[in-house]
C-alpha positions, 0 to 999 in steps of 0.5 A: 805308361809306367810309374817311376817306381816300376821304371826304377824296379825294372832298371834294378832288375836289368842291372842285376846279375847273379844276385848282385846289382851293378850300381855303376850300370844303374847310374849309367842307365839313369844317365849319370856320369861318374868321375873321380877326384881327390877331395880335400874334405871328408866328402866321399862322393857328390852328385851334381845336378844336371845344370851344375855340369857341362854335360847337362845331366847328373854327375856322380863324383867319387873320391879317388881314395875310396874303396870299391865297396865304398863307391858301390855303396855311395852310388845308390845313396847319392841316387836315392837322395837325388831321386827323392829330392829331384828338383831341376831348379835346385842348386843343392849338391847331394853329398855323402861324407865319411861320417854319414857312411860310418853312421849309416845304420842310424838312418836305417828307417829313413826313406832315403836308406830304404830307397838306397837299399832297394837300388843296391840290393835285389828284392829276393835278397831283401826278402831273405836278409831279415832271416836268421841264417842269412850271411849279410857280411858274406853277401856284402863281400859278394856284392862289394858293398859296405856291410853296415849298408847291407845291414840297413836293408829290411823287408817291409810288407807295409811299403811294398818295396821300391814300387810302394815307396816311390809310387806313394810319394805321388811322383810323375810317370816315368816318362816325365822323369828329369834325370837326363 
């Protein structure tokens, strides 16, 4: 039986092609529907819990006004928040607004951003990202992610990447995950 960290790591690897994680495919693999609508507020994206949708599984609702880079960045941010706070009984909506996206670098050391970057960037890119010769803006363009989000990624030997972060939270085995 694999752990939640191993499960997520394998999903990220499965959705990675040419050093780029397809965050839309990742959301699909986690059984999250993606929809678009016009928001009247500063919200850029919302993740609705399974009981809050007619589908019976999580749904990510993105603003129709977002750029492709914003959408590809919002998906791992919303998924990370949902994974870290996964409570099937909760009525909370997980949201990202324009202000959070503008200031995302402030939260670089949070477990939320640490997990989100691990969902959006392959391990080998994260290992190289701290190097002086790594072109983070070039990679952000290639991956179609927001550059300030890519700049939040950092390599940490202490945590052990995605596996270490998720597994250290003492979560249930992957077979008991409640995404669907």
